[in-house]
C-alpha positions in Angstrom: 1.0 -30.0 23.3 2.7 -26.7 24.8 2.2 -25.6 28.4 3.3 -22.4 30.0 3.0 -18.8 30.9 2.3 -15.2 33.0 1.5 -12.3 31.2 3.2 -9.0 31.5 0.6 -5.9 31.7 1.1 -3.9 28.4 2.7 -0.3 29.1 0.3 2.2 29.4 1.0 5.9 28.9 -0.4 8.7 31.4 -1.0 12.3 30.0 0.7 14.7 32.1 2.0 18.0 31.1 3.1 17.7 27.3 6.6 18.3 26.8 6.3 20.7 23.9 8.8 20.5 21.2 10.1 23.2 18.2 11.3 21.4 15.2 11.3 22.0 11.4 7.9 21.4 9.5 7.9 18.7 7.3 8.9 15.4 9.1 5.5 13.9 8.3 4.8 14.6 4.4 5.2 10.8 4.3 1.4 10.7 5.6 0.0 12.7 3.0 0.3 9.6 0.8 0.6 7.2 3.4 -2.5 5.5 2.5 -2.8 5.6 -1.1 -2.6 2.8 -3.1 0.9 1.4 -3.6 2.7 -1.1 -6.1 3.7 -4.1 -4.7 6.7 -6.2 -6.0 6.1 -9.4 -7.1 6.0 -12.0 -4.5 9.1 -14.1 -4.8 9.7 -17.8 -5.4 10.2 -19.8 -2.3 14.0 -20.9 -2.1 14.8 -24.5 -1.5 16.4 -23.4 1.5 15.1 -20.4 3.2 17.4 -17.5 3.0 19.1 -16.3 6.2 19.0 -12.3 5.9 21.4 -9.9 7.3 18.9 -8.6 9.8 18.6 -12.5 11.2 22.0 -12.8 11.6 22.6 -9.3 13.4 19.4 -7.5 14.6 21.6 -4.5 14.3 21.5 -4.8 10.5 18.0 -3.5 10.6 17.4 0.1 9.2 15.7 0.4 12.1 18.6 0.2 14.3 20.1 3.2 12.6 17.0 5.4 11.2 14.7 5.0 14.5 17.4 4.0 17.1 14.7 5.0 20.2 12.6 2.6 19.2 15.1 -0.3 19.8 12.6 -2.6 17.6 15.0 -5.6 17.7 15.7 -5.8 21.6 12.9 -3.8 23.4 10.7 -6.3 25.5 7.7 -7.3 23.7 4.2 -6.7 25.2 2.1 -7.5 22.4 -0.7 -10.5 22.7 1.7 -13.0 21.3 4.3 -12.1 23.7 2.1 -12.4 26.4 0.7 -15.8 25.3 4.2 -16.8 25.3 5.1 -15.7 28.8 2.0 -17.5 29.9 2.7 -20.6 28.1 6.3 -20.8 29.4 5.1 -21.0 33.2 2.4 -23.4 32.7 -0.6 -20.6 33.0 -1.6 -21.5 29.5 -1.4 -24.4 27.0 -1.8 -24.8 22.9 -3.1 -28.3 22.0 -2.4 -29.6 18.6 -5.1 -31.2 16.7 -5.8 -32.9 13.5 -4.9 -31.4 10.0 -5.2 -27.7 11.6 -2.7 -28.3 14.3 -2.5 -25.6 16.6 -4.8 -23.3 15.0 -8.2 -23.8 16.8 -6.2 -23.8 20.2 -4.3 -20.6 19.3 -7.2 -18.6 18.3 -8.6 -19.4 21.5 -5.7 -18.1 23.7 -5.4 -15.1 21.7 -9.1 -14.6 21.8 -10.0 -14.7 18.0 -13.1 -15.5 16.8 -13.1 -17.8 13.9 -16.3 -15.7 12.2 -13.3 -13.4 11.4 -12.0 -15.7 9.0 -11.2 -14.1 5.2 -9.6 -16.5 2.9 -6.8 -15.3 0.0 -6.1 -17.0 -2.6 -2.4 -14.9 -4.0 0.8 -16.3 -3.3 1.6 -13.3 -1.0 3.2 -14.9 2.4 6.2 -17.3 3.4 4.0 -20.0 2.7 3.3 -19.2 -1.0 3.7 -23.0 -1.9 0.7 -24.0 -0.5 -1.4 -21.5 -1.6 -3.8 -21.5 -4.6 -7.0 -20.9 -5.6 -8.4 -24.4 -4.3 -6.4 -23.9 -1.3 -6.4 -20.2 0.2 -4.7 -19.0 3.4 -7.2 -18.3 5.9 -6.6 -15.3 8.1 -8.2 -14.5 11.7 -7.8 -11.6 13.4 -9.3 -9.0 16.3 -8.2 -5.7 17.3 -4.4 -6.5 17.8 -3.6 -9.9 16.1 -3.6 -11.6 13.0 -3.2 -15.2 12.6 -2.5 -16.8 9.1 -3.0 -20.5 8.4 -2.5 -22.4 5.0 -3.1 -26.3 4.8 -0.4 -28.3 5.1 2.3 -25.8 5.9 4.7 -26.4 8.6 4.1 -22.9 10.3 1.4 -20.5 11.2 2.1 -16.9 10.6 1.2 -14.5 13.3 1.5 -10.8 13.0 0.5 -8.6 16.3 0.5 -5.0 17.2 2.9 -4.1 20.0 1.7 -1.2 21.8 5.1 0.7 21.8 6.4 -1.2 18.5 3.7 -1.7 16.4 3.6 -4.8 14.1 5.6 -7.3 15.4 5.6 -10.7 13.1 6.3 -14.6 14.5 5.9 -17.9 13.3 4.6 -21.2 15.1 5.7 -24.4 13.8 3.6 -27.0 13.5 5.0 -29.5 15.7 3.7 -31.1 18.5 7.0 -32.4 19.6 8.7 -28.9 19.9 9.3 -27.3 23.0 9.2 -24.0 22.1 7.1 -23.4 18.7 6.9 -19.5 18.6 9.9 -18.0 16.5 9.9 -14.1 16.3 10.6 -13.2 12.6 12.6 -10.2 11.6 14.4 -10.1 8.5 12.3 -12.4 6.3 9.0 -11.0 7.3 9.9 -7.3 6.9 11.4 -8.0 3.3 7.8 -7.2 2.4 6.3 -5.8 5.9 8.2 -2.7 5.7 6.9 0.6 4.3 10.1 1.0 2.1 11.0 -2.7 1.8 14.4 -1.9 4.1 15.7 0.7 1.9 15.5 3.1 4.4 13.1 5.4 6.2 10.2 2.9 6.7 8.5 1.5 9.6 7.0 -2.1 10.2 3.7 -2.5 8.8 0.6 -4.7 8.0 -0.2 -5.4 4.5 -3.6 -5.8 2.4 -3.3 -5.9 -1.4 -5.5 -6.8 -4.3 -4.4 -7.8 -7.7 -5.0 -9.8 -10.7 -4.3 -13.5 -9.8 -4.1 -16.5 -12.0 -4.8 -20.1 -11.3 -1.7 -21.2 -9.7 -2.1 -17.9 -7.2 0.4 -15.8 -8.8 0.2 -12.5 -10.3 -0.9 -12.1 -14.0 -0.4 -8.5 -14.1 2.1 -6.1 -12.0 -0.1 -3.1 -13.2 -3.2 -4.0 -10.9 -1.3 -4.8 -7.8 -1.9 -2.1 -5.2 -2.0 -1.8 -1.4 -5.6 -1.2 -0.6 -7.6 0.8 2.1 -11.1 2.5 3.0 -9.8 5.0 0.5 -9.7 2.4 -2.0 -13.0 2.3 -4.3 -14.6 -0.9 -3.8 -14.3 -2.2 -7.6 -10.5 -2.3 -7.1 -10.5 -4.2 -4.0 -9.9 -7.9 -2.9 -8.2 -8.9 -6.1 -7.0 -12.6 -4.8 -9.3 -13.0 -1.9 -12.6 -15.0 -1.7 -15.7 -12.5 -1.1 -19.0 -13.9 0.6 -21.9 -11.4 1.3 -24.5 -9.2 -0.4 -23.7 -5.9 -1.8 -26.1 -5.3 -4.5 -24.9 -3.3 -7.8 -21.4 -2.5 -6.4 -18.5 -4.5 -7.9 -15.1 -5.7 -6.3 -12.5 -7.9 -7.6 -12.9 -10.8 -5.1 -13.7 -14.2 -6.5 -11.9 -13.3 -9.7 -9.2 -15.9 -11.1 -7.8 -14.6 -14.3 -7.3 -18.1 -16.7 -5.7 -16.1 -19.6 -4.3 -12.4 -19.3 -6.4 -11.6 -22.2 -9.4 -11.7 -20.0 -8.4 -8.5 -18.9 -9.5 -6.4 -21.3 -13.2 -7.4 -20.5 -12.8 -7.4 -17.0 -16.5 -6.7 -15.9 -17.2 -10.0 -17.7 -14.7 -11.6 -15.2 -16.5 -9.8 -11.7 -17.9 -12.5 -9.3 -20.4 -11.4 -6.5 -23.2 -11.7 -4.1 -22.1 -14.6 -2.9 -24.0 -16.5 -0.1 -21.2 -18.9 0.4 -18.5 -20.5 -1.5 -19.6 -23.9 -3.1 -18.3 -24.2 -6.2 -14.9 -22.4 -5.7 -13.3 -23.8 -2.8 -13.7 -26.9 -0.4 -14.1 -25.2 2.9 -14.6 -27.9 4.9 -11.0 -28.1 6.1 -11.4 -24.5 7.5 -12.7 -23.3 10.9 -15.1 -21.4 8.9 -17.2 -21.5 5.9 -16.9 -18.0 4.3 -14.8 -15.3 3.5 -17.0 -12.4 4.9 -17.1 -9.2 3.2 -17.9 -7.4 6.5 -15.0 -8.3 7.9 -12.8 -7.5 4.8 -14.4 -3.7 5.2 -13.2 -3.7 9.1 -9.8 -5.3 8.7 -8.9 -2.6 5.7 -9.9 0.2 8.2 -8.0 -1.5 10.5 -4.4 -2.4 9.0 -4.3 1.3 7.8 -5.2 3.0 10.9 -2.5 1.0 13.1 0.0 1.4 10.0 -0.6 5.1 10.5 -0.4 4.7 14.4 3.0 3.3 14.3 4.7 5.9 11.9 3.4 8.4 13.9 4.6 6.9 17.1 8.2 6.3 15.7 8.4 9.6 13.8 7.4 11.7 17.4 9.3 9.4 19.8 12.5 10.2 17.5 11.8 13.9 17.3 11.5 13.8 21.0 14.9 11.8 21.7 16.5 14.1 19.5 15.4 17.3 21.3 16.6 15.8 24.7 19.8 15.2 23.3 20.9 18.4 21.7 20.6 17.5 18.1 19.1 21.4 17.5 15.2 20.4 18.6 14.4 22.5 21.7 12.7 21.0 24.6 11.9 23.9 26.8 8.3 24.0 26.1 5.9 25.8 23.7 2.3 27.0 23.8 -0.5 24.9 22.4 -0.5 26.8 19.6 3.3 26.2 18.8 2.4 22.4 19.2 -0.4 22.4 16.7 1.8 24.6 14.3 5.0 22.4 14.8 6.1 19.1 14.0 3.3 17.3 16.0 0.7 18.4 13.7 2.7 17.6 10.6 3.4 14.2 12.2 -0.4 13.7 13.7 -2.7 15.1 11.2 -3.0 12.7 9.0 -3.7 10.6 11.5 -6.5 12.6 12.9 -8.0 12.7 9.4 -8.0 8.5 9.1 -9.6 8.4 12.7 -12.4 10.4 11.4 -12.6 8.7 7.8 -11.9 11.9 6.2 -10.9 10.0 2.7 -12.8 7.0 3.1 -14.8 6.3 0.1 -18.9 6.0 0.4 -20.7 2.9 -0.1 -23.2 2.9 -3.0 -25.5 0.8 -1.1 -26.5 -1.7 1.4 -23.8 -4.2 2.5 -24.5 -7.8 4.5 -22.2 -10.2 5.4 -22.6 -13.8 5.5 -21.4 -15.0 8.9 -21.6 -13.9 12.5 -18.7 -11.2 12.3 -20.6 -8.3 12.6 -22.6 -8.8 15.3 -19.4 -10.3 17.3 -17.6 -7.2 16.6 -20.0 -5.0 17.5 -20.5 -6.8 21.0 -16.9 -6.2 22.2 -17.7 -2.4 22.1 -17.4 0.0 24.7 -20.8 1.7 25.1 -21.8 4.9 26.5 -24.7 5.7 28.9 -27.1 5.7 25.5 -25.8 2.1 24.6 -23.9 3.5 21.5 -20.3 2.2 20.7 -18.0 3.5 18.0 -18.1 -0.5 16.8 -21.6 0.0 15.8 -21.7 -0.7 12.1 -24.0 1.1 9.3 -23.1 -0.7 6.1 -25.1 1.5 4.0 -23.5 4.8 3.1 -20.6 4.0 4.8 -18.8 1.1 7.1 -19.2 2.6 10.6 -22.3 4.5 12.2 -20.1 6.8 14.3 -17.3 8.2 12.2 -14.6 7.9 14.8 -12.3 5.1 15.0 -12.7 2.3 17.4 -8.9 2.1 17.7 -8.9 4.9 19.8 -9.7 2.5 22.5 -6.6 0.6 21.7 -3.4 0.2 23.6 -1.2 1.2 20.5 -3.2 4.3 20.7 -2.5 4.8 24.2 0.8 4.0 23.8 1.6 7.1 21.6 3.7 9.8 23.4 1.5 12.2 25.4 2.1 15.0 23.3 0.4 12.9 20.2 -2.9 12.0 21.9 -3.1 15.8 23.4 -2.8 16.8 19.9 -5.8 14.3 18.7 -7.9 15.5 21.5 -7.3 18.9 21.0 -8.6 18.3 17.2 -11.2 16.2 17.7 -12.5 19.1 20.0 -11.7 21.7 17.6 -13.7 20.0 14.9 -16.6 18.9 16.9 -16.8 22.3 18.1 -17.0 23.7 14.3 -13.9 25.3 14.8 -12.2 23.6 11.9 -11.7 26.3 9.5 -10.1 23.8 6.5 -13.2 22.5 5.8 -11.7 19.0 5.2 -14.1 17.5 7.9 -17.4 18.3 5.9 -18.6 15.0 5.9 -19.3 15.2 9.6 -23.0 16.2 10.4 -24.1 18.1 13.6 -25.6 15.0 14.6 -22.7 12.9 13.7 -20.5 15.1 15.9 -22.6 15.5 18.7 -23.0 11.9 18.8 -19.1 11.0 18.7 -18.4 13.7 21.4 -20.7 11.7 23.6 -19.6 8.5 23.1 -16.1 9.3 23.4 -16.5 11.4 26.5 -18.2 8.6 28.3 -15.9 5.6 27.1 -12.4 7.4 27.0 -11.5 8.7 30.3 -8.7 10.7 29.2 -10.5 12.7 26.6 -13.3 13.2 29.1 -10.6 14.5 31.6 -8.9 16.7 28.7 -12.2 18.4 28.5 -12.8 18.7 32.0 -9.2 20.4 32.3 -11.3 23.9 30.2 -9.6 22.8 26.8 -6.3 24.3 27.8 -4.6 23.1 25.3 -2.4 20.0 24.4 -1.2 19.1 27.8 -4.1 20.6 29.9 -4.7 17.3 31.6 -2.5 16.2 34.8 -2.0 12.8 35.9 -4.9 11.6 33.9 -5.9 7.8 33.4 -7.1 5.9 30.4 -9.6 3.2 30.3 -7.7 1.1 28.4 -10.0 0.5 25.7 
């Protein structure tokens, strides 16, 4: 048993008068392709003795220390949910109980307020626990809006990834040992070999990863050509290779539940597809797991969430770096510019892809109704902030699109609120512009007049900072002074 801790509240920015910055355009060309499928390297074989990376020996060896020094990724005070739980454990305000085969898992999920209905099962060897993951013993991933917990049967640790409001993805392991006083350990080098947008070769930021590929009977890739990162932009037929999927989706197909026993079978891929499963009977023994499903709705939601959180992280890193350069005499002016100047400069280049993603501009449409097999959809919707008419951005559609109202619920997240004032102001100005039908580029034609009116009303009622921006007369980014946030 582990006992302890106080909570350090996460830092919350307040939107004041925005500091303008005039910089060369093009700093954010990355974002145009940030969510497209990307090839992933093969999962490495686990060494007999875990390799110690340079970053673990010396945090200053992280590329972030040189490329994003303003972020202080290795040394900044952490305020993510796991960091807060560790503080509560340290002073006895919380406890974790070790029980049975799952060890700390059940207690950890309760402490982090993660519902077991969020369980999704992955059988590809794409984690630190690759030796224990097979189609017969898949890794279970559980999540809420900010934290992801991965449990592998018999593994010595639980893997945890958490969204720090200021730093983005932070990684931990929890040792499955009831006799250890401090079982949590933050991971730097080992996790960041993969959880970095350029694999630590430069220009990357921490990221969460969801991938799809053709997986064999041992859990390894059988073909590198089909291994991609997935998001809501990925056609459904290319998603979830290496994952189990339960739920009803009609004639729509995917790669879930597909185990390649002979690479020659890929020549007739359609014959291998397995879908519309009410449960995993005959595929995997779910008795050792907290839940008995790998819900298709949970998979749809986690794909949106991971992709958007990665964009928020990139936008935060690039904007803070540009602002810092503007205050240190590196050629970036910080003497204030007009709203048009902000919209036409570096903030627009960095943040516009985030706006597009938040409004689902490039999301593929569903070809028919989808229904899950667990209580995930109900518990997900129940956590929504509702407007005066009872509507929420967390309401699901699951017929033509995943969400009923086309604006991401992550606008209510701590990570969104922690982005620089100038970034949030730009997002609000673009939402206002687009919903007022003043957007000239035509990229948001998927938003009906009914969509625009409903989302504006929901956001005004549930996001006080946006409401205060509107009340300030739409005077441009920075038009709201001393606004408070709802905390989402």
